[in-house]
NUPA-434769 format. One line per 3 residues: number of its first residue (from 0); their letters; for each residue z, x, y of C-alpha. Coordinates in nm, 2 decimals, always signed. Layout:
REM residues N
NUM) A) Z:X:Y; ...
//
This chain:
REM residues 230
0) MLI) +0.00:+0.00:-0.01; -0.02:+0.10:+0.34; +0.25:+0.23:+0.52
3) PRT) +0.18:+0.20:+0.90; +0.41:+0.37:+1.21; +0.29:+0.05:+1.44
6) ITY) +0.18:-0.26:+1.35; -0.24:-0.29:+1.37; -0.51:-0.52:+1.29
9) INT) -0.57:-0.33:+0.96; -0.17:-0.39:+0.84; -0.27:-0.78:+0.92
12) IDT) -0.54:-0.73:+0.75; -0.41:-0.62:+0.47; -0.13:-0.88:+0.42
15) SLK) -0.37:-1.14:+0.47; -0.60:-1.00:+0.17; -0.23:-0.99:-0.05
18) LVA) -0.17:-1.33:+0.04; -0.52:-1.43:-0.06; -0.43:-1.22:-0.43
21) LIL) -0.10:-1.45:-0.48; -0.26:-1.81:-0.39; -0.56:-1.71:-0.67
24) TAI) -0.32:-1.60:-0.93; -0.06:-1.92:-0.84; -0.40:-2.14:-0.87
27) MFW) -0.48:-1.94:-1.20; -0.06:-1.96:-1.34; -0.11:-2.34:-1.25
30) KAY) -0.46:-2.44:-1.41; -0.37:-2.22:-1.77; -0.07:-2.41:-1.79
33) RMY) -0.24:-2.75:-1.78; -0.49:-2.64:-2.02; -0.18:-2.52:-2.23
36) KLY) -0.01:-2.80:-2.22; -0.36:-3.04:-2.31; -0.48:-2.79:-2.56
39) REQ) -0.22:-2.61:-2.67; -0.40:-2.32:-2.76; -0.15:-1.98:-2.86
42) SLM) -0.40:-1.79:-2.64; -0.36:-2.00:-2.30; -0.02:-1.97:-2.38
45) YFT) -0.04:-1.57:-2.31; -0.27:-1.62:-2.07; -0.02:-1.85:-1.88
48) IAF) +0.24:-1.60:-1.93; +0.04:-1.33:-1.81; -0.07:-1.48:-1.48
51) FFF) +0.27:-1.61:-1.41; +0.34:-1.20:-1.41; +0.05:-1.12:-1.22
54) TVG) +0.17:-1.43:-0.94; +0.53:-1.31:-0.91; +0.40:-0.92:-0.87
57) NFF) +0.14:-1.05:-0.59; +0.43:-1.25:-0.46; +0.64:-0.93:-0.44
60) SFI) +0.37:-0.71:-0.27; +0.38:-0.97:+0.00; +0.72:-0.97:+0.03
63) IDV) +0.71:-0.62:+0.09; +0.48:-0.60:+0.36; +0.65:-0.86:+0.53
66) FIY) +1.00:-0.67:+0.52; +0.84:-0.39:+0.63; +0.64:-0.53:+0.94
69) TGI) +0.95:-0.73:+1.06; +1.16:-0.43:+1.06; +0.90:-0.20:+1.24
72) MTK) +0.83:-0.52:+1.51; +1.19:-0.59:+1.55; +1.46:-0.29:+1.51
75) GML) +1.14:+0.00:+1.54; +1.04:+0.25:+1.25; +1.37:+0.46:+1.19
78) FEI) +1.54:+0.12:+1.13; +1.28:-0.01:+0.86; +1.26:+0.40:+0.73
81) FNL) +1.69:+0.43:+0.68; +1.79:+0.04:+0.63; +1.52:-0.10:+0.48
84) HPV) +1.44:+0.15:+0.21; +1.62:+0.06:-0.10; +1.51:-0.27:-0.07
87) VVL) +1.20:-0.17:-0.10; +1.19:+0.02:-0.35; +1.39:-0.23:-0.55
90) FLA) +1.08:-0.52:-0.47; +0.79:-0.24:-0.52; +1.00:-0.18:-0.88
93) IRL) +1.00:-0.53:-0.94; +0.60:-0.58:-0.82; +0.48:-0.27:-1.06
96) GSL) +0.72:-0.42:-1.35; +0.58:-0.78:-1.33; +0.18:-0.63:-1.31
99) LLG) +0.25:-0.42:-1.62; +0.39:-0.73:-1.81; +0.10:-0.94:-1.68
102) FLY) -0.15:-0.68:-1.85; +0.09:-0.63:-2.15; +0.02:-1.02:-2.23
105) LFF) -0.35:-0.97:-2.24; -0.32:-0.70:-2.42; -0.10:-0.89:-2.72
108) IAL) -0.41:-1.15:-2.72; -0.64:-0.89:-2.77; -0.43:-0.74:-3.02
111) GFP) -0.45:-1.05:-3.22; -0.11:-1.22:-3.15; +0.12:-0.97:-3.29
114) KRN) +0.45:-1.07:-3.48; +0.73:-1.13:-3.20; +0.91:-0.82:-3.32
117) VQV) +0.62:-0.62:-3.26; +0.55:-0.72:-2.95; +0.92:-0.65:-2.87
120) AIV) +0.92:-0.34:-2.95; +0.60:-0.26:-2.74; +0.75:-0.38:-2.45
123) LLT) +1.07:-0.18:-2.47; +0.87:+0.06:-2.50; +0.67:+0.02:-2.18
126) IIA) +1.01:-0.03:-2.01; +1.18:+0.28:-2.12; +0.87:+0.48:-2.05
129) GIT) +0.88:+0.36:-1.76; +1.20:+0.41:-1.61; +1.19:+0.77:-1.79
132) ADI) +0.84:+0.88:-1.60; +0.87:+1.08:-1.34; +0.53:+0.92:-1.12
135) KAL) +0.61:+0.59:-1.14; +0.28:+0.45:-0.97; +0.04:+0.71:-1.23
138) FFH) +0.27:+0.58:-1.55; +0.22:+0.22:-1.41; -0.23:+0.31:-1.37
141) LSV) -0.25:+0.52:-1.68; -0.06:+0.19:-1.89; -0.32:-0.05:-1.70
144) TVF) -0.58:+0.18:-1.83; -0.51:+0.23:-2.15; -0.39:-0.21:-2.20
147) TAF) -0.73:-0.28:-2.02; -0.96:-0.07:-2.24; -0.79:-0.28:-2.54
150) VLY) -0.87:-0.58:-2.35; -1.21:-0.54:-2.24; -1.32:-0.40:-2.60
153) DLY) -1.17:-0.69:-2.72; -1.34:-0.93:-2.50; -1.70:-0.74:-2.52
156) LKY) -1.66:-0.78:-2.93; -1.63:-1.20:-2.89; -1.88:-1.25:-2.58
159) KHG) -2.13:-1.06:-2.84; -2.05:-1.25:-3.12; -2.02:-1.61:-2.95
162) RKR) -2.24:-1.55:-2.60; -2.03:-1.81:-2.44; -2.04:-1.81:-2.07
165) AQM) -1.66:-1.86:-2.06; -1.64:-1.50:-2.25; -1.88:-1.35:-2.02
168) LYF) -1.67:-1.46:-1.70; -1.33:-1.36:-1.86; -1.51:-1.05:-1.95
171) MGM) -1.63:-1.01:-1.56; -1.27:-1.10:-1.44; -1.15:-0.86:-1.66
174) AGL) -1.36:-0.55:-1.57; -1.31:-0.63:-1.21; -0.91:-0.61:-1.20
177) YLA) -0.93:-0.27:-1.39; -1.16:-0.16:-1.14; -0.95:-0.28:-0.90
180) YAS) -0.70:-0.07:-0.98; -0.84:+0.18:-1.09; -0.96:+0.21:-0.72
183) YAL) -0.60:+0.15:-0.59; -0.55:+0.52:-0.78; -0.79:+0.65:-0.60
186) FLF) -0.69:+0.54:-0.30; -0.44:+0.82:-0.30; -0.74:+1.06:-0.27
189) FAP) -0.97:+0.86:-0.07; -0.85:+0.59:+0.20; -1.19:+0.36:+0.15
192) FYW) -1.09:+0.27:-0.22; -0.82:+0.07:-0.09; -1.02:-0.18:+0.06
195) IGH) -1.28:-0.17:-0.23; -0.97:-0.26:-0.47; -0.87:-0.55:-0.26
198) GLE) -1.24:-0.69:-0.28; -1.24:-0.60:-0.64; -0.89:-0.81:-0.70
201) ILS) -0.99:-1.09:-0.51; -1.36:-1.13:-0.72; -1.14:-1.08:-1.04
204) YLF) -0.94:-1.38:-0.97; -1.22:-1.61:-0.86; -1.41:-1.54:-1.23
207) FIA) -1.11:-1.60:-1.39; -1.09:-1.94:-1.23; -1.44:-1.95:-1.28
210) ALY) -1.34:-1.90:-1.67; -1.10:-2.18:-1.69; -1.33:-2.42:-1.54
213) AVI) -1.60:-2.33:-1.80; -1.39:-2.44:-2.09; -1.26:-2.74:-1.92
216) TKN) -1.63:-2.86:-1.87; -1.69:-2.75:-2.23; -1.41:-2.92:-2.39
219) ETK) -1.48:-3.25:-2.15; -1.83:-3.22:-2.27; -1.70:-3.17:-2.64
222) ARK) -1.48:-3.50:-2.58; -1.75:-3.75:-2.43; -1.98:-3.67:-2.72
225) TRN) -1.66:-3.75:-2.96; -1.58:-4.08:-2.79; -1.99:-4.17:-2.78
228) HT) -2.04:-4.13:-3.16; -1.73:-4.31:-3.23
//
């Protein structure tokens, strides 16, 4: 994220994009939850949980900006550094942890829904590795890279076999999300990648929403055909 010395229009744009990401992931979570309540599919349950964590992560990403910018505007930069820093660190840890759990649940779908004790073990090992890692941000991005690689490979195989529109949109959304977080990592070396990451992240959420609507449309069409035959 951008840590400003003063508040500029660039920081306003940055926070606005984070708010858009929060709204889109909240829409995804709600739509996925409604679909799970209707169809009771295990993949939809895991997808719902994943986007619940993505929503939580994006919420804390937005709240971090609000804390930092409010502190700078009301008390100045020195107050922000010495008084709000512990709170920001805590919120950042919750943000990264929530996003990582979101990717983990998409990873579980790609693994074919392993047994509950295996899932718990993977989550605990990930948490322990994250706590003991020297560079938390680097660990986060490396973990996301590994989890997403498995998810993308699984989605590619499913699309190659089924050639379904929803599968293609899901794959494109996941690829966009992976490239977005790769761009955030590259931001450490090249500043423009930060904005590329924002654009790719929002685009990926739009692909996910389109994939859900494709599934809804397909199921509604199938239900109408069933009613007509009966």
